[in-house]
C-alpha positions as a Markdown table, in Angstrom:
| # | Residue | x | y | z |
|---|---|---|---|---|
| 1 | Met | 12.0 | 142.9 | -47.7 |
| 2 | Leu | 13.7 | 139.6 | -47.5 |
| 3 | Lys | 14.2 | 137.5 | -50.6 |
| 4 | Lys | 11.5 | 135.1 | -51.4 |
| 5 | Arg | 13.7 | 132.1 | -50.6 |
| 6 | Asn | 14.2 | 133.5 | -47.0 |
| 7 | Arg | 10.5 | 133.9 | -46.3 |
| 8 | Leu | 8.0 | 131.2 | -45.4 |
| 9 | Asn | 5.4 | 130.1 | -48.0 |
| 10 | Ser | 1.8 | 129.6 | -46.8 |
| 11 | Lys | 2.2 | 125.8 | -46.2 |
| 12 | Glu | 5.3 | 126.3 | -44.1 |
| 13 | Phe | 3.7 | 129.3 | -42.3 |
| 14 | Glu | 0.7 | 127.1 | -41.2 |
| 15 | Glu | 3.0 | 124.3 | -40.1 |
| 16 | Val | 5.2 | 126.6 | -38.0 |
| 17 | Phe | 2.2 | 128.3 | -36.4 |
| 18 | Gln | 0.6 | 125.0 | -35.4 |
| 19 | Lys | 3.7 | 123.0 | -34.3 |
| 20 | Gly | 6.2 | 125.7 | -33.4 |
| 21 | Arg | 7.5 | 126.7 | -30.0 |
| 22 | Lys | 6.4 | 130.2 | -28.8 |
| 23 | Glu | 8.6 | 132.8 | -27.2 |
| 24 | Phe | 7.2 | 136.1 | -25.9 |
| 25 | Ser | 8.8 | 139.5 | -25.6 |
| 26 | Arg | 7.3 | 142.8 | -24.8 |
| 27 | Asn | 6.1 | 143.7 | -28.3 |
| 28 | Phe | 6.5 | 140.5 | -30.3 |
| 29 | Leu | 5.6 | 136.8 | -30.3 |
| 30 | Phe | 8.2 | 134.6 | -32.0 |
| 31 | Val | 7.1 | 131.1 | -33.1 |
| 32 | Lys | 9.9 | 128.9 | -34.3 |
| 33 | Met | 10.7 | 125.3 | -35.2 |
| 34 | Gly | 13.6 | 123.5 | -36.7 |
| 35 | Gly | 13.9 | 123.9 | -40.5 |
| 36 | Lys | 15.3 | 121.8 | -43.3 |
| 37 | Glu | 17.4 | 124.5 | -44.9 |
| 38 | Glu | 18.8 | 128.0 | -44.0 |
| 39 | Gly | 16.6 | 130.2 | -41.9 |
| 40 | Lys | 13.2 | 131.4 | -43.1 |
| 41 | Val | 11.2 | 134.1 | -41.4 |
| 42 | Ser | 7.9 | 135.7 | -42.0 |
| 43 | Val | 6.3 | 138.7 | -40.2 |
| 44 | Ala | 2.6 | 138.9 | -39.4 |
| 45 | Val | 0.5 | 141.7 | -37.9 |
| 46 | Ser | -3.0 | 141.2 | -36.6 |
| 47 | Lys | -5.9 | 143.5 | -37.4 |
| 48 | Lys | -6.4 | 143.8 | -33.6 |
| 49 | Val | -3.0 | 145.6 | -33.3 |
| 50 | Tyr | -3.4 | 147.9 | -36.4 |
| 51 | Arg | -6.8 | 148.4 | -38.0 |
| 52 | Lys | -5.6 | 150.0 | -41.2 |
| 53 | Ala | -3.7 | 147.9 | -43.8 |
| 54 | Val | -1.3 | 150.8 | -44.4 |
| 55 | Glu | -0.2 | 150.6 | -40.7 |
| 56 | Arg | 0.1 | 146.8 | -40.8 |
| 57 | Ala | 2.3 | 147.1 | -43.9 |
| 58 | Arg | 4.5 | 149.8 | -42.3 |
| 59 | Ala | 5.0 | 147.7 | -39.2 |
| 60 | Arg | 6.0 | 144.7 | -41.3 |
| 61 | Arg | 8.4 | 146.8 | -43.4 |
| 62 | Ile | 10.1 | 148.0 | -40.2 |
| 63 | Val | 10.7 | 144.5 | -38.9 |
| 64 | Tyr | 11.7 | 143.1 | -42.4 |
| 65 | Arg | 14.2 | 146.0 | -42.7 |
| 66 | Ile | 15.9 | 145.0 | -39.4 |
| 67 | Leu | 16.0 | 141.4 | -40.5 |
| 68 | Lys | 17.5 | 142.2 | -43.9 |
| 69 | Asp | 20.1 | 144.5 | -42.4 |
| 70 | Asn | 21.2 | 141.7 | -40.0 |
| 71 | Phe | 20.5 | 138.8 | -42.4 |
| 72 | Glu | 23.9 | 137.1 | -42.0 |
| 73 | Asn | 23.6 | 137.1 | -38.2 |
| 74 | Phe | 20.0 | 135.8 | -38.0 |
| 75 | Leu | 19.3 | 133.4 | -40.8 |
| 76 | Thr | 22.4 | 131.9 | -42.4 |
| 77 | Lys | 23.9 | 130.4 | -39.3 |
| 78 | Lys | 20.9 | 128.5 | -38.0 |
| 79 | Lys | 18.4 | 126.1 | -39.6 |
| 80 | Phe | 15.0 | 127.2 | -38.4 |
| 81 | Tyr | 11.6 | 128.4 | -39.6 |
| 82 | Gly | 10.1 | 131.3 | -37.7 |
| 83 | Ile | 7.2 | 133.7 | -37.5 |
| 84 | Ile | 7.4 | 137.1 | -35.9 |
| 85 | Leu | 4.0 | 138.3 | -34.7 |
| 86 | Ile | 3.8 | 142.0 | -33.8 |
| 87 | Thr | 1.6 | 142.1 | -30.7 |
| 88 | Lys | 1.7 | 145.8 | -29.7 |
| 89 | Asp | 2.2 | 149.2 | -31.3 |
| 90 | Ile | 5.8 | 149.5 | -32.3 |
| 91 | Phe | 5.6 | 152.9 | -34.0 |
| 92 | Phe | 6.6 | 154.8 | -30.9 |
| 93 | Leu | 9.7 | 152.7 | -30.4 |
| 94 | Asp | 13.0 | 153.7 | -31.9 |
| 95 | Gly | 14.9 | 151.3 | -34.2 |
| 96 | Gly | 17.5 | 150.4 | -31.6 |
| 97 | Lys | 14.9 | 149.0 | -29.2 |
| 98 | Ile | 13.1 | 147.0 | -31.9 |
| 99 | Lys | 16.4 | 145.6 | -33.1 |
| 100 | Lys | 17.5 | 144.6 | -29.6 |
| 101 | Glu | 14.2 | 142.9 | -28.9 |
| 102 | Ile | 14.4 | 140.9 | -32.2 |
| 103 | Asn | 18.0 | 140.0 | -31.6 |
| 104 | Asn | 17.0 | 138.5 | -28.2 |
| 105 | Leu | 14.2 | 136.5 | -29.7 |
| 106 | Leu | 16.3 | 135.0 | -32.5 |
| 107 | Lys | 19.1 | 133.9 | -30.2 |
């Protein structure tokens, strides 16, 4: 899990979701807009993708772990706010594919 200062609060989340630019990939939707400070990212999972809360939490943890491992590359160099929405089942993918897809979205 990222530190609280590197995650969006609810007000920022709503603003980014409404005004941000959307980029699609095979398993994710990335919504981003320019930020006022170092990068902030949140991860969201719809109930349509995973019915059970346990599965939604697991999917969020997978993505947050990748973000945390590569924190310096993603968030400290750029000033932006972003939301990563998981749009398809990612449990069958290996970590390398997920990491590559997230890297492509954050560039």
